[in-house]
N, C-alpha and C positions, 0 to 999 in steps of 0.2 A: 256457467258462472258458479253454481253450487260446488261443482267439482274443483274449480280453481280455488275457491275459498277454503275448501277442506284441505287441499294441498298446502295452501299458505298456512292454515292453522296448524296442520301436522308438522310442517317445517319449523314454525315458531316454537311449538311445544318441544320438538327435538332439540332445538338450539338452547332453549331454556334449561332443559334437563341436562344437556351437555355442560352448560356453564355451571350448573349446580354441582355436578360431579367433579369438575375441575376445581371448583371452590373447596370441595371436601378434601381433595388431594393436597391443595395448598395449606389447608388447615392442619391436616395430618403432619405434613412436613414441618410446619411451624411448631406444633406441639412436640414433635420429635426433637427438634433443635433445642427447645426450652427444657425438655425433660432430661437431656443428656447430662446436666450438671448434678442430678440427684439419682437418676435411675437409667443407666445406659441400656440395660436389657429392654426396658419399656420403649426407649428411643428406637431400638432396632425393630421391635414389633410394629410400631407406628409407621416407620419408614417402609417396611415390607408391605404393609397394607396400602400405602401410597403408591408403591411400585406396581402392585397388582392392579389397582384401579387405573393407573396411568397406561399400563399395557392394554387394558380392556378398552380404554378410550383411544388408544393408538395415537397418543400425543407425544411427539419426540421431545418437546421441551420438558414436559413433566416427567417423562421416563428418565431423561438425563439428570434432572434435579433429584429424583428419587434415588437413582443409582449413585449419584455423587454423595448424597447424605449417608446412604448405607455404607458406601466405601469408607467414608470418614469414621463411622461408628465401628466398623470391622477393623479398621487400622488401629483405633484406640484399644480394641479388644485383643489385638495381636494376631488377627486372622488375615495375614498378609496376602496370601495367594488369592483369597476371595475378594479382598479389598482391591487388589491390583486388577483383577478381572473385571470388576464392576466399574472401576475408574476408566479403564480402557474403552469399555462399551459406552460409558457416558460421554467420553471425548468424541466418539464416532457420531453420536446424536448431536452434540453441540457444534461439531465441525460442519455437519450438514446444515445446521441452522445459522452458521456463522456467528455463534454466540461466544464471544471471547471470554466474557466473565464466567460462563459455564465451564469453558475449557480450563480456565485458571483454577476454579474450585476443584475440578477433578484432578488436575496436576498437583494441587496442594496435598491431596491424600497420597498420591504416588510418591511425592517428595518425602512425606512422613514415613512411608514404608521403607524407602531406601536409606535415609539417614539413621533410622532406628535399628537397622540391621547392618550397620557399619558401612553402608554404601554412601559415604559422605559426599564424595565428588558428584555422583549422579543425583543425590538428593539436593545438593546445592544448585546443580544445573536447572532442575525443575523449580526450585524456590525462586531463583533469580528471574525465571520466565514468568512465574506468578506475580512477582513484585512489579515487573514491568507492566503487566496488564492492569493490575489493581491501581497503580499510580495513573495510568492512562485514563481510567474511568473515575479517578478520585475516590476510590472505595477505601476509606480510611479504616473501616472495621477489619477488612481482610488484609489490608496493608499491615496493620498491627500484628495480626496473627502470623503473617509471613515473616515480618521482621524478627519476631520472637523466635521462630523456628530457625531462621538464619543465624541468629545469635547463638543458639544452641550448637549449631554445626561449627561455627567459628571457635566456640569455647572448647569443644571436643578436640579440635585441631591445634589448640594451644595459642590461637590468635586472640588474646584478650582485648587488644585495642579495638579490633573490628567487632568483637562480641559485645563490648560495652556500647559501641556506637549503634549497633543493631538493636540492642535492648532499649536504649534511650529513644531510638526512633519508634519502637513499638509503643512505648509509654506516651510519647507525643501524639501519635495517631490515635491511641485509645482515649486520651483526654479530649481530643476533637470530637470523638463520637459520644463522649460522656458515658463511657462504658466502664464501670468499676472493675468488673471481672477481667476484662482485657488488660486494664492498667495493672492490677495486682498480679496477673499471670507473668508479667515482665519483671515485677519487683522480685519474684522468687529467685530466678537465676542471677539477676544483678546482685542480689545479696550474696549469692555464692561466690561471685567473682571478688567482691569486696573482702570476703573471708580469706580468699586465696592470697590476697596482697596484705593480709594482716590488719585490715581495718574492721576488726570484729564489732566494735561499738556501732559503726555505721551499718554494718551488715545486719546486726540485731534490730536496729531502729527500722530498717527498710522491711525486714521480714515481718516485724510486728505490725507495720502499716498494711502489709498484704493480708495478714490474718484478720485485722480489723475490718477490711473491706469485704473479705469472704463472709464474715459474720453478718454484715449488713445485707449482702446480696443473697445469702442462703446457698451459695455454690458449694455443695458438699464435696464433689470430686476435686474442685479447686482447693478447698480447705485442706485436703489430704496432702497436696503438693506443698502448700504453705507450711503446714506442720512439719513436714519432712525437711523443708528448708531451715526452719527454726531449730530442729533437732541437730542439723549439721553445725549450726552456730554453737549450740550447747556442747557438742562433742569437741569442737575446736577449743572452747574455753574450759574443757575438762569438767563440765558440770554433768556428770554421767547419768545421774538419776533423772534430771530434766530431759536429757537427750533420749533416754530410754522411753520416757512417757510420751514424748512427741513422736518418736519413730513407731511405737506400738499403736498410737492413735491413728497415725497415717496409714499403717498397715491394715488396721481394722476397716477403715473406710475403703481403701483400694480393693480389699477382698470382697467387701459387701457389694460394690458396684461393678466388679469384674474387670478392674483395671490391671491387666497383666504386667505391663511395664512398670507401673507404680509399685505393684506388689514386689517385683523383683528388686527394684531400687531400694525399697524399704528394708527388705531382708538382707541385702548386701550391706547397707549402712549399719544395721543391727549387728552383723558379723564383725564389722570394723569396731563397733562399740565394745563387743565382747573381748576383742583382742586388746583394746586399750585398757580394759578393766582386768586383764590377766586371765580371762575365761577362755583359754585357747581351745579346750575340748568342745565347749559350746559353740564357739565360732566355726570350728571345722565341721561339726555336725550340721549347722545351719547352712554353711556354704555348699556342702554336698547336696543338701535338699534343694537349695536354690538352683544349683546346676541342673538337677533333674527337672525342675520347674521351667528353667530357661530352655532346655531341650524340648520339652513338651509344647511350649508356646513359641518356640523359634525366636527367642530374644537374644541375639548373639552379643549385643552390647553388654548385657549383664553377665552372660557366660564368660566373656573375655575378662571382665573385672574379677569375677569369682575365682577363675583358674589362676590369675596372677596373684591374688591375695593368698590363695592356698600355697602357691609356690613360695611366696615370701615367708609364710608361717613356718613351713617345713625347712626352708633354708636357715631361718633363725634358730630352729630346733636342731640344726646340723643333721637332719634326716635327708642325706643326699639322694637316696633312691627315690623317695616320694617327691622331693623337690624337683628332681629331674623329670619325673612322670608328669607333674603339673606344668612344668615349664614346656614340655613337649606339647601338652594339650593347649597351652596358651599360644604357642607358636603356630600350631595347626589351625586354631581358630582365627588367628591373625592372617594366616596364609589364605584361608578360605574367603576371608573378607577383603583380600588384597586388591581386587578389581576396583573397589570403591575407595580404598584408603589411599588414594592418590593425593592424600593429606592436603592438600599441599598447596595448591595455589589456584585461584581462579580470579580473585579480586583483591589485590594488594596484600598478599601474604608476605609478611616480613621474614627476612633471612633467619632471624633468631629462632622462630617457631619451627622452621624447616630443619635447622641444625639440631635442635633439641630432639626432634622426633628421630632423626637419623642416628644421633648419638645413643638414644635409648635402645634402638634396634641393634646397633653395633654392640652395646654393652650386654644385651640379653644373649646375643649369639656367642659372644666371647665366654660368658658364664656357662652357656650350654656346652661349648667345646671343652672347657676346663673340667666340668663334671664328668663328661664322657671319658676324658683321659684318666681321671682319678678312678672311675668306675671300671674301666676295661684295661687300662695300661698297655694297649696294643696299637693305638693309633699313631701314625707317623705325622709329625708336625708339618712337614712340607706339603703333603697332600691335603691336609685340612686347611692350610693357608690358601692354597689354590682354589679349593671348593668355596671357601668363605668369600674370597675375592670375586669369584664368578657370581655367587648368589647375591651378594650385596650390590654388585653392579647391576644385575638384572632387576632386583626388587626395587631399587631406588630409581633407576632410569625409566622403567616401564611406566609408572605413574607420571613422571615428569614429561614423558612423551605426549601423553594426553593433554597435560597442562599447556605446553608450548604450542601444540597444534590448535587447541581451542582458542588460545589467545589470537592466533592468526585469523581464525574464522570470525571471531567477534569483531575484529578491526574493520571488517568489510561492512558491518551493519551498526556501527557506532557513531556517535556524534564526535565532533572535533575534540571536545574536552575529554570524552571517554577514550578517544584514540591516544591522547597524550598519556593518560593513566595506563593504558594497555602497553604503550611503548615502554614506559618505565617498568611495568611489571615484567615485560619480556626481558629487559636487561637484567632485572633482579633474578628471574628464574635462570637465565643463562649464567649469572654469577654464582648462583647456588650450585648449578651443575659443575662449574669449574672448581668450586670448593670441594664438592664430592669427588671430583677427579683428583684433587690434590691427595686425598686419603687413599683412594683406590689405586691411582697411578703410582704412588710411592712403592707399593708392594711389587707392582709390575716392573718399575724402573729398577728396583733393588735386585730383581732376578734377571735383569737384562733382556726382558721380553717385550720392551716397548719399541715401536718404530714410528716414523713420521707418516702422516696421511695428508699429503699435499694436494691442494686444489686451488684454482684461481680465486683470488680474493681482492676486493676493493681495499687497498692498503690504508688509505687515509680514513676510510669509514671504520676499519678495525681499530685504529688508534683513537679516533673520536669516541667510539663505543666504550673504550677503556676509561676515558675521562668521564663519560656520562655515568658509568657505573659507580665511580668513586667520588665524584664531585660533591655529592650530598654528605658523604662521610667527612670530607675535608671542610665543608662549610660549617658542619656541626662544631668543629674545633676552631673556627675562625681562620682557617688557612686558605691560601690561594692554591688551586691545582691548575697548572699551566701545561699546555702541550705545544711544543715548538717543532714544526715539521718543515724541513728544507724544501724549497720550491723545485729543486732539480730532481727530486725523487719521482719514480714511476707511479702511475695511477693504480696499477695492479701487479701483483706478483703471485707466483705459485708457492703457497706456503701452508703450513698446518696452523690454521687460524686459532684453534682451541689451545694448542700448546704455546703459541706466541702470547695469547691472552693470559694463560696461566703464569708465564714468566713475568710479563710486565705487570699483571694484576697483583702478583705476590710482592713485587718490588714497590709498586705504588702504595699498596695497602700498608706494607711495613713502614714506608716513609711517613705516611700520615699518622700511623700509630705512635711513632716515636718522635714526632715533631709537635711542639706545643705552641709555637708561634712562627710566623714567616710564611714560607711557601714550599710546595713540592713541584718540581719541574721535570717533565719528561721531554727529552731532546732527541730528535731523530734526524740524522744527517747522512748524506752520501759520501762514502770514502773513495770508492773506485767504481768505474762503470765499463762494461764490455757489451758487445751486441746482444749477448744472451743473459748476462748476469749483472747484478749490482751488489756491491759490498756496502752494507748499511750498518751504521753504528747506532745503538740504542743506549741512552743514558738516563738514569733516574737520580735526581739530586734533591736533597732536602736540607733544611736549616735546623735539624733536630739535635738530639743529644750526642750524636757521634759515637764512634766505637774505638776504643783504645787499640793501638798497634798490636799489643800483646794478645788480643783476643781475635784479631782478624783472620789468622790462619785457621782457627777452629770454627769460624762462623758458619761455614757451609756443611758442617758435620750434622748427621741426623740427630735430632732431639737436643742439640746443643743450645743453651741459652747463655749469653754473656752475663757475667756476674753483675755488670752495671745495671741490668734490667730485671734480674730474677725476682726482685721484690715488687715489680709492677704488676698490677692486676690484669693488664692486657698483654702480658708477655707472650702469649701464644703457646704452641706446642713444640716449636723448634723444628717443624717439618718444612716450612715454606721455603727457606733458602736452600735446604738440601735438595728439594725438588727442582728449584730454579737451576742449581748447578748441574743436575743430571739432565734436565731438558736442554740446557744450553750445550752441554757436551753431546747430546743426541744430534744437534745441528753441526757437529764438528767444530765447536768453538769453545771459548772459555769465558767465565765471568770474572770481572775484576772489581776491586773496591779501593776508593781513596777516601780516607776519613781520619779524623782525630777527635779525641774526646772533647765534647762541647762545641765542635765546629761543623756539625752536620756530616752527611755521608753522600758519596756518589758511587753508584753501581753502574757498570757499563760492560757491553759485549758487542761483538760484531757478527753479523750473519751474511752469508752469501745467498742472495735471493734470486731465483730464476724469474726473468721477465715473462709476463703472460698477457694474453688478451683479457679484457674485462670479463668477469664471470657472467653466466647467463642469469638474469633476474626473472622473477615471476612476472611476465609481461603479457598483457592481454593480446598483443600482436602475435605472440608465439603460441597462444592457446589453440590456434588452428591445427598445429602439428599434433596436438593431443586429442582434439575433438573427435568424438565417436570411436576413439581407440578403446580396446577392451583389456581388462586386466583381471587376473585371479588374485585376490587378497587372502592369504592364509594367516589368520590372526586369531588367537584364542581369547584375547582380552577384549571384553565387550566395549569398554569405553574407547580404547585405542582404535578398534574396528569402526565404531560409529564416527569418530572424528576423521579417520582416514578416508572413509567412504564419502563423507561430506566434502572433504578437500578435493578428492579426485573428481567427483561429480561436478564441482565448481569449475574445474578445468575442462569439462565437457566429456569426460571419460565414462565408460560403462563398466561397473565393477561387479564381479561375482565373488562373494565372500564365503570362505569355509573356515571351520574352527580347528582343524588339525591337519597334519601332513597327509594322513590317509585320504581324507576328503579331497585334498588338493590334487593328489595323484589321480583319484577317480575322476574328478572334473576335467583334469588336463587330458585324459584319454578321449573325452567326448566333445570338448569345446576348445577350438584353436583360438588363442588370444595373442595380443600384441606384447603384453608384459605379465610377469608373475612377480608378486611382492610376497616374499616368504619369511615369516617369523621363524627364528631359530628354535626357541624353546616352546614346544607345544605338546599336548598330551597325545597318546596313542602312537603317533609317529612324529619325530622331530623334523625340523626343516632340512637338515643335512640328508637324511635318508629319503625324504620326499623328493628333494632335488635330484638325487642320484637316479631315482626311478623315472622322473620326468625327462632326464637327459638320455634315457635309453632310446635306441634307434627306432623302435616301434611306436614311440610316443609322438603324436602330431606337434607337440610343443618342445621337441628335443633341442631346437635351436633358438627358441624364444628367449629374449633377455630375462634373466632371473636375478632379482636383487634381494639380498639378505637383509632382513630387518632384525636388529638385535640390540638389547639393552645390556648384553654381556660383553664387557671390554676384552675378555679373554678370547672371544671368538674371532676378533679382527686380527688380520695379519697371521693367521694360522695357515702354514704352508700346506697342511693336509687338506684344507677345505677351500683355499683361495680359488682353485681352478673350477670349482663347481659353479661359482656365481659370477655375474657380470659386474658386481660391485657390492660393497657392504654399506648400509645406511644405518649409522648408529643412532639409538634412541637416547635422549629425545631427538626426534627428527628435526633437521633444519629444513624448513619448507623450500628455501631456494636450492638446497642441495638435492632434494628429491626431484624438484622440477627440472633442474639441470641434468640430472642423471637420465630421466625419462626422455627429455628432448634430445640429448646426445645419442641415446640408444636409437631413437627414431631416425636421426640424421645418419647414423652408421648403417642402419638397415636400408636406407633409401639412397645411399651413395653408390654410384655406378663404378 
């Protein structure tokens, strides 16, 4: 009995001591969290002590919490690799414990790492996941933090509407928690947006409110960001001395607490201040120092801003050589961050923000070409035009591929309300792609290198999608957009859906643009039918301003704008109808117009469409054909690879992913698979060379179906490469097209 008592007493003593140690860890973590606003270094030391004690206790929950706190502090310090490593380890512990809130805390640090190093898309992916978890558990404190970070990402991407919405959401959640620091943290960037839309008085009032709260709470680190925000207002108002005082005060605080991102931001703004004050030499000197600082601490966001400002300074000084050097550095930095700058859409990205980003990139590349020509005087314009077309096609379509694919994946795990938003978003992203195609395809059409890519398509669905895309634009102007489809038309035809959408989309959007009241009607009717073909007439009518007879002959010329509309703000570029004419001619047809000034306009054309069976849809009944099938995915883009793997695995396939053509060839020698999905543009070895090697007789996959994945429109319909592949899948990938290609390849392999 004495022995049992001693055992019980010893066990109780151990449990008490263990609880005391755990309490000490919790206390250390609490102190670390409180200390971060005034002494980040001390927060790191306290969290490291907590981690050491947690490991000694072998407590997964405390280890995860300690790692998560340390990851957050290291992320703030700019030690991204260390922060990422700790966050990933924390997630392992929290996953084992099924602690969703712990997982969200760790993912929040990962999100910060990504979006602060230009990986905006991936950062947003993690932030949305965090927000979902915090809302599930009604964690308003962390919801506020996450909303504020999401607002920052939206703002960087040019989506001010969603940025304002996110910042206001952060403020509302902070007010619920009665946390002044959280509330004021959201006032800072919201003030910046008000400044951008020239509401300087409102911006100043809001940032003054933030500074007042920071004084009350004693948040030293937060005060630095608030002073920085007020400095921006003073700079905008040209109160340079006040701006200088605030920027320098913010810089002093950031340097004292070891806030690397804040230090870089402050120095960049001081450089802009020197430029505004005419102190160009001082600005250049500070920018070069800030570039070195950004390199040292791996702050690519600041590095990008500094290189672009240096480029602008030297360009204004007419120093073409140095401006070219910094433009090259800027483009290189943008290229290195391109995986994440999928800009571009995951949650209601408006078309205007997409086009602005694209136009900026196009403008920068044009300037680059012009300076190289002036500098070297040896480049041939035709070759440069082709290279530019290929590069723009690849750079813009690659991120859009991730966007459209992620939309498809999100629909499977969304509510009905969210599915409606995602459906609208899908149409918007497709419309964006078609507008991009207008610009890219014009060059290709102009050089007669365009051809049709016909596939079975649900005809009525295509026409209704056009209405769905433009009905909102019509409603904004109080117009009716009507689609009249004859009942005797076929359900499906073999057609180039993208090019038909471009033709009709241009005609419909033009009709809406130049119609102030009444309606726009798209009429589709059957003119002639044979067993294999139907001749179909497409007509777009409006009740708009009309076009004089004298101008109708020149209407389809490139860049031509009728004199009757050249004063209109929405006159456009004059490319739309030129592209329509070339695309209709590509179908061996002609476009016609009936119009008179003040009496509306009617555009119409006839197409000979081949009848076809209904296209294969992504159908769970057909999943069995792909279940347990194997594939090699050669894709160097991390985001595209992640999305593609999730998509293929959802269909029951097993995927081995490689990052370049050389790895694809090596894997194909040792592993026989059912399909190979080969990206064209990859490092070390491109998709063309890799496919040639796999097609060699000694390769076990020499007859395996190989599909080319490409965002480069110049790669498609290239006679030199067509025979290498079983098909080309253009990015952004159409999910149904990918599914159809794989199922058809399976059927072909198993047909006796």
